[in-house]
VEXDREN-957784 format. One record per residue (C-alpha): residue in three letters; residue number from 1; x, y, z. Coordinates in steps of 0.02 Angstrom, whole numbers. Example, Ala and Ser with C-alpha at 12.3 -4.5 7.8 and 13.67 -1.06 7.14 Angstrom:
+-------+------+--------+--------+--------+
! kevex ! pase !     c1 !     c2 !     c3 !
+-------+------+--------+--------+--------+
!   ala !    1 !    615 !   -225 !    390 !
!   ser !    2 !    684 !    -53 !    357 !
+-------+------+--------+--------+--------+
***
This chain:
+-------+------+--------+--------+--------+
! kevex ! pase !     c1 !     c2 !     c3 !
+-------+------+--------+--------+--------+
!   met !    1 !     -4 !     -6 !      2 !
!   thr !    2 !    146 !    126 !     53 !
!   tyr !    3 !    221 !     75 !   -117 !
!   leu !    4 !     83 !    109 !   -227 !
!   cys !    5 !     50 !    289 !   -134 !
!   asp !    6 !    234 !    316 !   -155 !
!   ile !    7 !    217 !    292 !   -341 !
!   glu !    8 !     69 !    391 !   -342 !
!   arg !    9 !    134 !    543 !   -271 !
!   gln !   10 !    288 !    520 !   -385 !
!   gly !   11 !    145 !    515 !   -520 !
!   thr !   12 !     81 !    663 !   -445 !
!   lys !   13 !    251 !    763 !   -455 !
!   val !   14 !    283 !    719 !   -625 !
!   gly !   15 !    109 !    790 !   -681 !
!   met !   16 !    132 !    957 !   -563 !
!   lys !   17 !    319 !    965 !   -653 !
!   ser !   18 !    244 !    919 !   -845 !
!   glu !   19 !    101 !   1069 !   -807 !
!   lys !   20 !    229 !   1196 !   -746 !
!   gln !   21 !    352 !   1161 !   -926 !
!   arg !   22 !    160 !   1193 !  -1010 !
!   lys !   23 !    137 !   1337 !   -934 !
!   arg !   24 !    323 !   1400 !   -933 !
!   arg !   25 !    316 !   1330 !  -1132 !
!   phe !   26 !    148 !   1426 !  -1156 !
!   ile !   27 !    225 !   1595 !  -1066 !
!   ile !   28 !    394 !   1575 !  -1181 !
!   ile !   29 !    268 !   1554 !  -1335 !
!   phe !   30 !    159 !   1693 !  -1302 !
!   ala !   31 !    311 !   1811 !  -1239 !
!   ile !   32 !    375 !   1780 !  -1409 !
!   gln !   33 !    200 !   1784 !  -1492 !
!   ile !   34 !    183 !   1975 !  -1420 !
!   leu !   35 !    376 !   2025 !  -1463 !
!   leu !   36 !    344 !   1970 !  -1647 !
!   ile !   37 !    178 !   2056 !  -1659 !
!   ile !   38 !    259 !   2226 !  -1566 !
!   ile !   39 !    395 !   2243 !  -1706 !
!   phe !   40 !    276 !   2219 !  -1838 !
!   ile !   41 !    185 !   2341 !  -1780 !
!   ile !   42 !    352 !   2462 !  -1761 !
!   gly !   43 !    407 !   2375 !  -1932 !
!   ile !   44 !    220 !   2452 !  -2006 !
!   gln !   45 !    226 !   2643 !  -1928 !
!   ile !   46 !    412 !   2639 !  -1981 !
!   lys !   47 !    362 !   2618 !  -2165 !
!   ser !   48 !    206 !   2709 !  -2164 !
!   lys !   49 !    323 !   2856 !  -2111 !
!   leu !   50 !    469 !   2829 !  -2221 !
!   asn !   51 !    323 !   2838 !  -2361 !
!   lys !   52 !    300 !   3009 !  -2343 !
!   ile !   53 !    475 !   3069 !  -2417 !
!   gln !   54 !    496 !   3100 !  -2594 !
!   tyr !   55 !    603 !   2986 !  -2647 !
!   asp !   56 !    706 !   2994 !  -2822 !
!   asp !   57 !    693 !   2864 !  -2914 !
!   ser !   58 !    838 !   2917 !  -3058 !
!   lys !   59 !    984 !   2802 !  -3117 !
!   asp !   60 !   1130 !   2804 !  -3002 !
!   glu !   61 !   1217 !   2780 !  -3160 !
!   glu !   62 !   1203 !   2948 !  -3208 !
!   ile !   63 !   1327 !   2999 !  -3040 !
!   gln !   64 !   1486 !   3021 !  -3097 !
!   gln !   65 !   1665 !   2986 !  -3025 !
!   asn !   66 !   1844 !   2983 !  -3090 !
!   glu !   67 !   1908 !   2841 !  -3161 !
!   glu !   68 !   2052 !   2841 !  -3064 !
!   val !   69 !   1973 !   2854 !  -2877 !
!   glu !   70 !   1948 !   2695 !  -2807 !
!   glu !   71 !   1812 !   2661 !  -2672 !
!   ile !   72 !   1829 !   2745 !  -2512 !
!   glu !   73 !   1810 !   2593 !  -2376 !
!   gly !   74 !   1792 !   2630 !  -2175 !
!   phe !   75 !   1649 !   2781 !  -2202 !
!   arg !   76 !   1492 !   2806 !  -2252 !
!   asn !   77 !   1478 !   2986 !  -2360 !
!   val !   78 !   1306 !   3075 !  -2377 !
!   val !   79 !   1292 !   3250 !  -2452 !
!   ile !   80 !   1169 !   3372 !  -2365 !
!   phe !   81 !   1081 !   3499 !  -2484 !
!   gly !   82 !    998 !   3645 !  -2437 !
!   val !   83 !    890 !   3722 !  -2562 !
!   asp !   84 !    866 !   3923 !  -2585 !
!   ser !   85 !    708 !   3898 !  -2648 !
!   arg !   86 !    578 !   4033 !  -2614 !
!   glu !   87 !    424 !   3905 !  -2633 !
!   asn !   88 !    509 !   3780 !  -2540 !
!   ala !   89 !    551 !   3652 !  -2702 !
!   leu !   90 !    677 !   3527 !  -2653 !
!   lys !   91 !    706 !   3460 !  -2863 !
!   lys !   92 !    816 !   3552 !  -2990 !
!   gly !   93 !    795 !   3719 !  -3024 !
!   thr !   94 !    827 !   3798 !  -2870 !
!   asn !   95 !   1007 !   3832 !  -2813 !
!   ser !   96 !   1096 !   3732 !  -2662 !
!   asp !   97 !   1132 !   3866 !  -2520 !
!   thr !   98 !   1194 !   3761 !  -2416 !
!   ile !   99 !   1295 !   3584 !  -2473 !
!   ile !  100 !   1384 !   3508 !  -2335 !
!   ile !  101 !   1484 !   3321 !  -2338 !
!   leu !  102 !   1444 !   3225 !  -2171 !
!   ser !  103 !   1577 !   3095 !  -2176 !
!   ile !  104 !   1535 !   2958 !  -2038 !
!   asn !  105 !   1678 !   2841 !  -1982 !
!   asn !  106 !   1564 !   2652 !  -2000 !
!   lys !  107 !   1684 !   2588 !  -1844 !
!   thr !  108 !   1689 !   2738 !  -1724 !
!   lys !  109 !   1519 !   2826 !  -1800 !
!   asp !  110 !   1615 !   2972 !  -1767 !
!   ile !  111 !   1542 !   3119 !  -1909 !
!   lys !  112 !   1658 !   3241 !  -1982 !
!   met !  113 !   1578 !   3388 !  -2074 !
!   val !  114 !   1639 !   3474 !  -2223 !
!   ser !  115 !   1549 !   3654 !  -2302 !
!   ile !  116 !   1576 !   3683 !  -2485 !
!   tyr !  117 !   1566 !   3866 !  -2519 !
!   arg !  118 !   1420 !   3896 !  -2642 !
!   asp !  119 !   1538 !   4030 !  -2715 !
!   thr !  120 !   1690 !   3873 !  -2770 !
!   tyr !  121 !   1723 !   3896 !  -2929 !
!   val !  122 !   1741 !   3715 !  -3009 !
!   asn !  123 !   1709 !   3610 !  -3169 !
!   ile !  124 !   1522 !   3571 !  -3188 !
!   pro !  125 !   1501 !   3406 !  -3314 !
!   asp !  126 !   1450 !   3444 !  -3476 !
!   glu !  127 !   1415 !   3643 !  -3424 !
!   gly !  128 !   1601 !   3726 !  -3419 !
!   tyr !  129 !   1662 !   3815 !  -3249 !
!   asp !  130 !   1539 !   3875 !  -3137 !
!   lys !  131 !   1493 !   3926 !  -2966 !
!   ile !  132 !   1473 !   3761 !  -2885 !
!   asn !  133 !   1301 !   3782 !  -2816 !
!   ala !  134 !   1242 !   3789 !  -3005 !
!   ser !  135 !   1254 !   3632 !  -3033 !
!   tyr !  136 !   1106 !   3571 !  -2937 !
!   phe !  137 !   1003 !   3705 !  -3015 !
!   lys !  138 !   1049 !   3631 !  -3203 !
!   gly !  139 !   1041 !   3443 !  -3169 !
!   gly !  140 !    980 !   3409 !  -2988 !
!   tyr !  141 !   1064 !   3293 !  -2861 !
!   ser !  142 !   1147 !   3186 !  -3004 !
!   leu !  143 !   1245 !   3351 !  -3088 !
!   ala !  144 !   1267 !   3383 !  -2904 !
!   leu !  145 !   1350 !   3237 !  -2847 !
!   ser !  146 !   1434 !   3213 !  -3021 !
!   thr !  147 !   1520 !   3384 !  -2995 !
!   ile !  148 !   1575 !   3375 !  -2815 !
!   asn !  149 !   1636 !   3181 !  -2857 !
!   lys !  150 !   1746 !   3233 !  -2991 !
!   asn !  151 !   1813 !   3403 !  -2931 !
!   phe !  152 !   1868 !   3330 !  -2762 !
!   asp !  153 !   1904 !   3138 !  -2776 !
!   leu !  154 !   1742 !   3070 !  -2713 !
!   asp !  155 !   1624 !   2929 !  -2750 !
!   ile !  156 !   1455 !   2982 !  -2656 !
!   ser !  157 !   1330 !   2918 !  -2719 !
!   glu !  158 !   1194 !   2958 !  -2567 !
!   tyr !  159 !   1108 !   3132 !  -2545 !
!   ile !  160 !    955 !   3214 !  -2443 !
!   thr !  161 !    865 !   3356 !  -2481 !
!   val !  162 !    792 !   3481 !  -2358 !
!   asn !  163 !    705 !   3670 !  -2391 !
!   phe !  164 !    698 !   3810 !  -2247 !
!   arg !  165 !    526 !   3733 !  -2215 !
!   ala !  166 !    589 !   3580 !  -2145 !
!   val !  167 !    736 !   3624 !  -2053 !
!   ile !  168 !    617 !   3754 !  -1961 !
!   arg !  169 !    478 !   3624 !  -1916 !
!   cys !  170 !    628 !   3512 !  -1839 !
!   ile !  171 !    701 !   3669 !  -1712 !
!   asp !  172 !    507 !   3728 !  -1689 !
!   leu !  173 !    452 !   3552 !  -1636 !
!   ile !  174 !    627 !   3511 !  -1504 !
!   gly !  175 !    594 !   3679 !  -1409 !
!   gly !  176 !    715 !   3786 !  -1533 !
!   ile !  177 !    910 !   3786 !  -1507 !
!   thr !  178 !   1038 !   3886 !  -1415 !
!   leu !  179 !   1131 !   4037 !  -1507 !
!   asp !  180 !   1241 !   4154 !  -1471 !
!   ile !  181 !   1178 !   4310 !  -1584 !
!   lys !  182 !   1323 !   4445 !  -1618 !
!   glu !  183 !   1287 !   4609 !  -1635 !
!   asn !  184 !   1315 !   4658 !  -1805 !
!   glu !  185 !   1209 !   4511 !  -1841 !
!   leu !  186 !   1042 !   4570 !  -1770 !
!   lys !  187 !    969 !   4655 !  -1903 !
!   tyr !  188 !   1015 !   4549 !  -2045 !
!   leu !  189 !    945 !   4393 !  -1948 !
!   asn !  190 !    777 !   4486 !  -1911 !
!   gly !  191 !    793 !   4526 !  -2136 !
!   tyr !  192 !    794 !   4369 !  -2155 !
!   val !  193 !    642 !   4340 !  -2014 !
!   arg !  194 !    559 !   4436 !  -2122 !
!   glu !  195 !    595 !   4356 !  -2296 !
!   leu !  196 !    559 !   4173 !  -2214 !
!   asn !  197 !    394 !   4242 !  -2162 !
!   arg !  198 !    322 !   4284 !  -2334 !
!   ile !  199 !    404 !   4121 !  -2388 !
!   asn !  200 !    289 !   4024 !  -2268 !
!   asp !  201 !    138 !   4134 !  -2238 !
!   thr !  202 !    187 !   4159 !  -2062 !
!   asn !  203 !    197 !   4294 !  -1937 !
!   val !  204 !    354 !   4254 !  -1821 !
!   pro !  205 !    460 !   4417 !  -1739 !
!   gly !  206 !    617 !   4462 !  -1724 !
!   leu !  207 !    748 !   4444 !  -1583 !
!   asp !  208 !    748 !   4625 !  -1501 !
!   arg !  209 !    930 !   4594 !  -1446 !
!   ala !  210 !   1105 !   4507 !  -1460 !
!   gly !  211 !   1164 !   4373 !  -1334 !
!   thr !  212 !   1135 !   4201 !  -1299 !
!   gln !  213 !    958 !   4167 !  -1310 !
!   thr !  214 !    849 !   4014 !  -1362 !
!   val !  215 !    778 !   4060 !  -1540 !
!   asn !  216 !    642 !   3957 !  -1637 !
!   gly !  217 !    666 !   3885 !  -1814 !
!   thr !  218 !    631 !   4027 !  -1910 !
!   gln !  219 !    752 !   4139 !  -1813 !
!   ala !  220 !    882 !   4001 !  -1822 !
!   val !  221 !    874 !   3964 !  -2004 !
!   ala !  222 !    873 !   4172 !  -2025 !
!   tyr !  223 !   1056 !   4147 !  -1937 !
!   ala !  224 !   1115 !   4017 !  -2043 !
!   arg !  225 !   1068 !   4140 !  -2185 !
!   ile !  226 !   1182 !   4291 !  -2139 !
!   arg !  227 !   1308 !   4315 !  -2249 !
!   tyr !  228 !   1337 !   4491 !  -2255 !
!   thr !  229 !   1445 !   4529 !  -2096 !
!   ala !  230 !   1644 !   4497 !  -2111 !
!   gly !  231 !   1673 !   4339 !  -2177 !
!   gly !  232 !   1547 !   4341 !  -2299 !
!   asp !  233 !   1503 !   4167 !  -2333 !
!   phe !  234 !   1633 !   4087 !  -2263 !
!   lys !  235 !   1569 !   4142 !  -2076 !
!   arg !  236 !   1398 !   4102 !  -2148 !
!   thr !  237 !   1435 !   3915 !  -2186 !
!   glu !  238 !   1500 !   3919 !  -2004 !
!   arg !  239 !   1347 !   3975 !  -1952 !
!   gln !  240 !   1261 !   3823 !  -2049 !
!   arg !  241 !   1380 !   3695 !  -1968 !
!   ile !  242 !   1330 !   3779 !  -1786 !
!   val !  243 !   1144 !   3759 !  -1809 !
!   ile !  244 !   1163 !   3589 !  -1867 !
!   asn !  245 !   1275 !   3539 !  -1736 !
!   lys !  246 !   1135 !   3620 !  -1578 !
!   met !  247 !    995 !   3529 !  -1686 !
!   phe !  248 !   1093 !   3356 !  -1679 !
!   glu !  249 !   1131 !   3362 !  -1480 !
!   lys !  250 !    962 !   3414 !  -1453 !
!   val !  251 !    865 !   3284 !  -1539 !
!   lys !  252 !    990 !   3168 !  -1447 !
!   ser !  253 !    894 !   3220 !  -1297 !
!   ser !  254 !    748 !   3220 !  -1355 !
!   ser !  255 !    605 !   3108 !  -1281 !
!   leu !  256 !    527 !   2973 !  -1400 !
!   ser !  257 !    372 !   3069 !  -1417 !
!   thr !  258 !    453 !   3232 !  -1484 !
!   ile !  259 !    567 !   3113 !  -1610 !
!   asn !  260 !    384 !   3025 !  -1660 !
!   thr !  261 !    331 !   3202 !  -1693 !
!   leu !  262 !    480 !   3248 !  -1781 !
!   ile !  263 !    482 !   3108 !  -1906 !
!   asn !  264 !    297 !   3129 !  -1949 !
!   glu !  265 !    328 !   3314 !  -1966 !
!   met !  266 !    504 !   3329 !  -2071 !
!   leu !  267 !    489 !   3147 !  -2182 !
!   pro !  268 !    374 !   3250 !  -2299 !
!   glu !  269 !    493 !   3394 !  -2341 !
!   val !  270 !    626 !   3270 !  -2371 !
!   tyr !  271 !    686 !   3226 !  -2546 !
!   thr !  272 !    837 !   3110 !  -2559 !
!   asn !  273 !    891 !   2928 !  -2673 !
!   leu !  274 !    892 !   2841 !  -2493 !
!   asn !  275 !    771 !   2709 !  -2483 !
!   ser !  276 !    684 !   2654 !  -2333 !
!   met !  277 !    803 !   2519 !  -2266 !
!   glu !  278 !    964 !   2639 !  -2297 !
!   leu !  279 !    875 !   2779 !  -2200 !
!   ile !  280 !    836 !   2655 !  -2051 !
!   asp !  281 !   1024 !   2603 !  -2057 !
!   leu !  282 !   1066 !   2776 !  -2046 !
!   ala !  283 !    938 !   2803 !  -1900 !
!   lys !  284 !    995 !   2644 !  -1787 !
!   asp !  285 !   1129 !   2733 !  -1720 !
!   ile !  286 !   1071 !   2910 !  -1699 !
!   leu !  287 !   1123 !   2893 !  -1521 !
!   ser !  288 !   1289 !   2842 !  -1553 !
!   tyr !  289 !   1355 !   2974 !  -1685 !
!   asn !  290 !   1452 !   3102 !  -1629 !
!   ile !  291 !   1498 !   3254 !  -1759 !
!   val !  292 !   1689 !   3249 !  -1687 !
!   asp !  293 !   1765 !   3395 !  -1837 !
!   gln !  294 !   1721 !   3512 !  -1965 !
!   ser !  295 !   1784 !   3629 !  -2087 !
!   gly !  296 !   1753 !   3749 !  -2220 !
!   phe !  297 !   1820 !   3702 !  -2408 !
!   pro !  298 !   1903 !   3742 !  -2500 !
!   phe !  299 !   2027 !   3762 !  -2344 !
!   glu !  300 !   2147 !   3877 !  -2466 !
!   lys !  301 !   2035 !   3997 !  -2532 !
!   asp !  302 !   2053 !   4172 !  -2637 !
!   ser !  303 !   1874 !   4276 !  -2655 !
!   his !  304 !   1882 !   4393 !  -2800 !
!   thr !  305 !   1756 !   4434 !  -2940 !
!   tyr !  306 !   1822 !   4371 !  -3108 !
!   arg !  307 !   1701 !   4464 !  -3259 !
!   lys !  308 !   1606 !   4528 !  -3135 !
!   ile !  309 !   1546 !   4387 !  -3052 !
!   ser !  310 !   1604 !   4334 !  -2867 !
!   tyr !  311 !   1686 !   4169 !  -2846 !
!   val !  312 !   1785 !   4096 !  -2727 !
!   phe !  313 !   1946 !   4004 !  -2816 !
!   pro !  314 !   2030 !   3865 !  -2733 !
!   ile !  315 !   2225 !   3919 !  -2715 !
!   asn !  316 !   2294 !   3750 !  -2822 !
!   leu !  317 !   2138 !   3626 !  -2815 !
!   ser !  318 !   2258 !   3479 !  -2809 !
!   glu !  319 !   2323 !   3516 !  -2653 !
!   asn !  320 !   2151 !   3576 !  -2573 !
!   val !  321 !   2105 !   3391 !  -2627 !
!   thr !  322 !   2238 !   3301 !  -2531 !
!   lys !  323 !   2200 !   3404 !  -2372 !
!   leu !  324 !   2017 !   3375 !  -2404 !
!   his !  325 !   2052 !   3200 !  -2389 !
!   glu !  326 !   2165 !   3183 !  -2250 !
!   phe !  327 !   2035 !   3271 !  -2133 !
!   leu !  328 !   1873 !   3167 !  -2199 !
!   phe !  329 !   1985 !   2994 !  -2220 !
!   asp !  330 !   2140 !   3021 !  -2113 !
!   glu !  331 !   2204 !   2983 !  -2280 !
!   lys !  332 !   2399 !   3020 !  -2297 !
!   asp !  333 !   2484 !   3102 !  -2442 !
!   tyr !  334 !   2333 !   3081 !  -2545 !
!   leu !  335 !   2376 !   3102 !  -2738 !
!   pro !  336 !   2240 !   3188 !  -2839 !
!   ser !  337 !   2186 !   3095 !  -3022 !
!   ser !  338 !   2232 !   3183 !  -3191 !
!   thr !  339 !   2049 !   3266 !  -3186 !
!   val !  340 !   2090 !   3340 !  -3015 !
!   glu !  341 !   2259 !   3408 !  -3106 !
!   glu !  342 !   2202 !   3464 !  -3260 !
!   tyr !  343 !   2041 !   3556 !  -3180 !
!   ser !  344 !   2174 !   3625 !  -3020 !
!   glu !  345 !   2292 !   3702 !  -3170 !
!   tyr !  346 !   2160 !   3762 !  -3269 !
!   ile !  347 !   2064 !   3855 !  -3096 !
!   glu !  348 !   2230 !   3939 !  -3070 !
!   asn !  349 !   2251 !   4002 !  -3252 !
!   ile !  350 !   2095 !   4114 !  -3211 !
!   arg !  351 !   2125 !   4165 !  -3022 !
!   val !  352 !   2268 !   4228 !  -3056 !
!   gln !  353 !   2204 !   4340 !  -3211 !
+-------+------+--------+--------+--------+
***
């Protein structure tokens, strides 16, 4: 009898153990199902957001580069175009007021940022020599990237174009940014505020004082457009990089709900040839990115008029390209291609006339 009771108790224990295992398996399976559902929902949300972007489905084969230039490994390079459009247009037919190369070190996630001065005298493929910002006007992103690649020995194929309104919305949604406004900048900033109000049908006030203060989107974009103080366009590109830095740091510290709203508002104002997965790949490391250095290009320059038009001439384009590769990619003693050498000689002859 005792033996039978022991067997019964052991059977009960086994049964209870089996029941616990079944429950545990059920909980694990249920948790996995919930996780998959959450991932699926997030995927749908991301896809629906990314569908708001204006994609450029042009063939990337249109983007040219110099044959001697090898693939630059270990870095992801993207050009940001900020277009100078009074109608907030994003495609060709508008000048690129801002041209910034973002070079991301794939291993460290460090970012280096280079502003190309909009008046830089370059060779625009099949168009001749002109200001670099004219390349976007004449042929959109493909001609603009081709111009950058061929004049500076790069192999960039990715770009993002934004207009005034997109940057304004972004800064407003993150609660503004802190800028140090100088006395000699104040009147020009307020003048651009009035112009942006006309473009966007808004009524944003100007600033009533100089000094360090929190500014809204319209005021920040107005600040980034100032070019009439000492330093001209060189100083303006510095202001643009300051605004980007301030935005970048503010976004990194924003709440998820703010970032979600930011994505909803910003994406319809973006024009790019990056597909959904490429954008997600860029965005997933947002908290790891750090802007570690920045500069304007060309490094050595000469600004003066030629045939009654003001240009920024690289002083020896070849040497500037060597310095650019060292700055962006830590590439020592880079030897420019024969194409860059040819452009450099031509530009130098024009510059000293």
